[in-house]
C-alpha positions, 0 to 999 in steps of 0.5 A: 360215666363209664368209659364204655358208655362214653365210647358208645356215645362217640362211636357206636358200633354198627351192630349196637342197634341190632335187636337181641334175639329171643331164645325160643325154648318151646321150639327147642323142646319140640326139637330135642327128641330129634337130637343127634348130639350134645356137647357140653364144655365147662370152661370153653371159649366163644367169639362173643360177637356170635352171641345173638340173643338170650333166654331172658325176657327182659332183653327181648326186643331190645338192642345191645346199646339199650342193654348197655345203658339200661340193663337192670344190673349195669349200674353194678356191672359197669363199675366192676368192669372198670375196676377189674377188666382182667376178669373179661380177659382171663382164661379162668372159668367165669364165676358166676357162670356165664352159660351159652347155648346153640343149635347150629354152632353159629348163633349162640344165646345166653342161657340162664346167666351172663346177659350184662357181662356178655353185653359189656364184653361185646362193647369192650372187645369191639373197641379193643379189637378182641374176639374170644371170651373164655371160661364159659359154660357151652351147650352145643346141640345138633338135630336131625331136621330132616327127620323132624320134617318127615314126622310133621308131614307123616302126622298130617297125612295120617290125620287127613286120611285117618290111617290106622298108623301110630307115630312116635319119636324114639331117641337112643344114646349111641355113645358118651365121652366125658371127663370132669370138664367136658362131655359129648353124647351121640344119639340116634333119633328115629320114628317108630311107625306102628301099623297093625302088628308091624312096627318099624324104626325109620330114619329120615330117608325111610320116612320120606320114602313112606311120604313119597309113596303115600303122596303118590297117585292112588292107583299106584297104591292099589298095585303096590304093597306097603313099602316099609319092608324095603325101607332103610330101618335104622335098627338094622344099621347099628 
């Protein structure tokens, strides 16, 4: 029996029974138009205990201890770990690639490849008192959640009141920095609101101003003009 499995039997970590979370690809795709930045690193390091889930459906609903005991490729990966533990301790880029993705910089998910090796590293590092797994492909996305929420509420209002307004999301690339092993892009997401011949690009603040106006008492709207000319228009701020 593998030494890691023996250690698990004798002294299971408190987190070994935690459910491996599911990476929600549909939710990610819905947020992608609202991205404010994307950072990719070809060979970075990561606290392996911040890996909380995976996009592999075979692991969804299972625990880390289940994966160590029953993973499809554990019969291959555990002997390799015993014979070449240095692979997990090395700074060199992992081959095959171990890829991870995050949308907040705190919780990371295995992305495409590396589930069994991540599980092994978690248990190995726990018993050895280690933390950082190196040589990883990292994908760090950040989003404007305020803008996403504003579009959702604006869409509801437009549908409920049958307003002659068209809404869509735009995302302009502001900058790109890169070298052979690293890349960062910054974006400016906005809501394009079209009303008759009037078209504006709204940031989150402007969009929520429109929502406040639309949700206000009806009699106020009778005596106030459509407020968009006074709003923050992201196109004029760049």
